[in-house]
C-alpha positions as semicolon CSV with decimal commas, in nm:
position;residue;x (nm);y (nm);z (nm)
1;M;-3,548;4,148;-7,585
2;E;-3,807;3,873;-7,640
3;M;-3,969;3,725;-7,331
4;A;-3,913;3,361;-7,240
5;K;-4,181;3,130;-7,380
6;D;-4,308;3,050;-7,030
7;I;-4,372;3,415;-6,937
8;Y;-4,679;3,622;-7,019
9;K;-4,798;3,972;-6,927
10;T;-5,134;4,059;-6,777
11;I;-5,285;4,316;-6,539
12;Q;-5,270;4,283;-6,164
13;A;-5,620;4,415;-6,093
14;S;-5,917;4,591;-6,250
15;S;-5,890;4,956;-6,354
16;E;-6,103;5,226;-6,513
17;G;-6,067;5,517;-6,753
18;V;-6,281;5,780;-6,922
19;Y;-6,266;5,984;-7,242
20;K;-6,498;6,267;-7,346
21;E;-6,544;6,409;-7,694
22;K;-6,814;6,646;-7,827
23;G;-7,059;6,552;-7,556
24;S;-7,007;6,176;-7,586
25;K;-6,865;5,996;-7,285
26;F;-6,661;5,677;-7,314
27;L;-6,624;5,481;-6,989
28;S;-6,358;5,209;-7,002
29;F;-6,327;4,911;-6,768
30;L;-6,029;4,675;-6,768
31;H;-6,043;4,335;-6,595
32;P;-5,811;4,036;-6,557
33;V;-5,987;3,720;-6,680
34;A;-5,893;3,352;-6,697
35;N;-6,153;3,213;-6,938
36;E;-6,444;3,297;-7,168
37;E;-6,702;3,231;-6,898
38;E;-6,560;3,518;-6,691
39;V;-6,568;3,736;-7,003
40;R;-6,937;3,660;-7,065
41;N;-7,026;3,728;-6,702
42;Y;-6,859;4,071;-6,711
43;I;-7,024;4,166;-7,041
44;E;-7,369;4,068;-6,915
45;Q;-7,306;4,258;-6,592
46;Y;-7,211;4,578;-6,774
47;R;-7,499;4,553;-7,018
48;R;-7,741;4,533;-6,726
49;K;-7,569;4,809;-6,531
50;F;-7,546;5,048;-6,828
51;H;-7,871;4,952;-7,000
52;D;-7,932;5,317;-7,090
53;A;-7,601;5,353;-7,279
54;R;-7,593;5,366;-7,659
55;H;-7,313;5,109;-7,694
56;V;-7,130;4,855;-7,475
57;C;-6,829;4,747;-7,679
58;Y;-6,559;4,503;-7,575
59;A;-6,235;4,326;-7,664
60;W;-6,046;4,046;-7,493
61;V;-5,734;3,831;-7,510
62;I;-5,704;3,491;-7,339
63;G;-5,426;3,232;-7,319
64;K;-5,092;3,178;-7,151
65;Q;-4,908;3,076;-7,466
66;K;-4,921;3,217;-7,818
67;P;-5,124;3,219;-8,031
68;Y;-5,367;3,382;-7,788
69;V;-5,742;3,374;-7,846
70;T;-5,884;3,721;-7,924
71;R;-6,230;3,864;-7,981
72;S;-6,382;4,210;-8,020
73;N;-6,729;4,355;-8,069
74;D;-6,845;4,696;-8,201
75;D;-7,197;4,663;-8,050
76;G;-7,362;4,869;-8,322
77;E;-7,085;5,118;-8,390
78;P;-6,960;5,131;-8,752
79;T;-6,757;4,819;-8,829
80;G;-6,397;4,842;-8,711
81;T;-6,436;5,169;-8,518
82;A;-6,465;5,029;-8,164
83;G;-6,373;4,666;-8,096
84;K;-6,074;4,654;-8,331
85;P;-5,894;4,963;-8,195
86;M;-5,974;4,847;-7,841
87;L;-5,818;4,507;-7,911
88;S;-5,519;4,674;-8,074
89;Q;-5,443;4,856;-7,750
90;L;-5,435;4,527;-7,558
91;T;-5,219;4,343;-7,811
92;S;-4,982;4,638;-7,855
93;A;-4,921;4,626;-7,479
94;G;-4,848;4,253;-7,508
95;L;-5,124;4,163;-7,264
96;T;-5,325;3,846;-7,227
97;N;-5,594;3,716;-6,992
98;V;-5,752;4,060;-7,003
99;L;-6,092;4,207;-7,099
100;V;-6,174;4,569;-7,173
101;I;-6,527;4,707;-7,197
102;V;-6,606;5,059;-7,319
103;V;-6,950;5,202;-7,248
104;R;-7,052;5,495;-7,471
105;Y;-7,310;5,756;-7,388
106;F;-7,392;5,946;-7,707
107;G;-7,361;6,324;-7,684
108;G;-7,569;6,414;-7,987
109;V;-7,280;6,494;-8,222
110;L;-7,150;6,235;-8,469
111;L;-6,775;6,179;-8,439
112;G;-6,715;6,010;-8,773
113;T;-6,524;5,685;-8,816
114;G;-6,185;5,844;-8,747
115;G;-6,314;6,017;-8,435
116;L;-6,465;5,695;-8,306
117;V;-6,141;5,502;-8,352
118;I;-5,952;5,769;-8,160
119;A;-6,215;5,780;-7,885
120;Y;-6,227;5,406;-7,821
121;R;-5,851;5,368;-7,845
122;T;-5,794;5,656;-7,604
123;A;-6,054;5,528;-7,357
124;V;-5,869;5,196;-7,336
125;A;-5,532;5,371;-7,311
126;N;-5,662;5,572;-7,015
127;A;-5,769;5,254;-6,834
128;L;-5,433;5,092;-6,911
129;A;-5,256;5,395;-6,766
130;E;-5,430;5,323;-6,435
131;S;-5,341;4,953;-6,431
132;V;-5,040;4,763;-6,298
133;I;-4,891;4,526;-6,556
134;V;-4,727;4,212;-6,419
135;Q;-4,526;3,925;-6,564
136;C;-4,643;3,573;-6,479
137;T;-4,479;3,238;-6,538
138;I;-4,644;2,927;-6,679
139;D;-4,596;2,665;-6,411
140;R;-4,622;2,288;-6,408
141;T;-4,683;2,045;-6,122
142;I;-4,560;1,688;-6,070
143;R;-4,603;1,429;-5,796
144;I;-4,306;1,207;-5,717
145;T;-4,304;0,890;-5,511
146;F;-3,984;0,736;-5,374
147;D;-3,837;0,534;-5,086
148;Y;-3,703;0,727;-4,788
149;P;-3,333;0,635;-4,850
150;L;-3,348;0,848;-5,167
151;M;-3,453;1,158;-4,970
152;G;-3,108;1,318;-4,980
153;E;-3,073;1,294;-5,356
154;V;-3,430;1,412;-5,416
155;M;-3,388;1,714;-5,187
156;R;-3,062;1,803;-5,360
157;I;-3,245;1,827;-5,696
158;I;-3,522;2,033;-5,536
159;K;-3,267;2,277;-5,390
160;E;-3,050;2,303;-5,702
161;E;-3,345;2,356;-5,936
162;K;-3,531;2,581;-5,690
163;L;-3,849;2,375;-5,702
164;K;-4,143;2,463;-5,482
165;I;-4,284;2,194;-5,252
166;E;-4,663;2,223;-5,269
167;H;-4,743;1,918;-5,057
168;Q;-4,550;1,644;-4,879
169;D;-4,633;1,310;-4,720
170;M;-4,332;1,148;-4,558
171;G;-4,310;0,785;-4,449
172;L;-4,147;0,468;-4,574
173;N;-4,296;0,572;-4,908
174;C;-4,250;0,945;-4,960
175;H;-4,479;1,159;-5,176
176;L;-4,394;1,513;-5,285
177;T;-4,595;1,749;-5,504
178;L;-4,362;1,998;-5,672
179;S;-4,412;2,300;-5,896
180;Y;-4,169;2,467;-6,136
181;R;-4,150;2,689;-6,443
182;L;-4,239;2,531;-6,776
183;A;-3,900;2,634;-6,920
184;I;-3,714;2,378;-6,707
185;E;-3,965;2,092;-6,739
186;E;-3,757;1,859;-6,957
187;K;-3,455;1,900;-6,733
188;I;-3,657;1,834;-6,415
189;L;-3,826;1,522;-6,550
190;E;-3,497;1,385;-6,677
191;R;-3,318;1,438;-6,344
192;F;-3,586;1,259;-6,144
193;R;-3,618;0,974;-6,391
194;L;-3,244;0,912;-6,372
195;L;-3,294;0,832;-6,004
196;L;-3,396;0,468;-5,996
197;K;-3,719;0,387;-5,812
198;V;-3,851;0,745;-5,829
199;Q;-4,199;0,746;-5,983
200;V;-4,295;1,070;-6,159
201;E;-4,658;1,165;-6,229
202;Q;-4,740;1,487;-6,414
203;C;-5,033;1,673;-6,259
204;S;-5,054;1,981;-6,482
């Protein structure tokens, strides 16, 4: 069953994994990320921390709605043997807003292109096995302004549509900041606009 368009999957928290093959050690690190700046910070951090490693490869997926933005890097490994299989593990799991870094310490024995693909893919799979995958909704926020006599009708919409009140300022002129799932946005905006003298301002 296909997920609703306002739902995406990501990881709840960071996790780690490890894979060893013929003396080489592949350390994998999985992190939730919100933007490319966070990605760059993590990559720089790991390159400093594991400066003695042969390779620090990575792959990431960012975005709440498809098409997601994806990138991968082999960091000196033969083209397509590290970053691509790492990214494939993330996309196969349907994840977004996630970064995986695999640090390789060379064991002295060449693994060949097939062996490298298996090693990097397995290292990511082991980190994924230690993570908790969660579903998140894409939410929107609006600010409505109305006269107090309309309070009853406004609150009825809030209750029926299960909207969340983020902030309220009650007086002769009432101000409410409300959040809701993207999937019901058109319906919510229409219901409030049908109430005369209710001003609707979209915040996000």
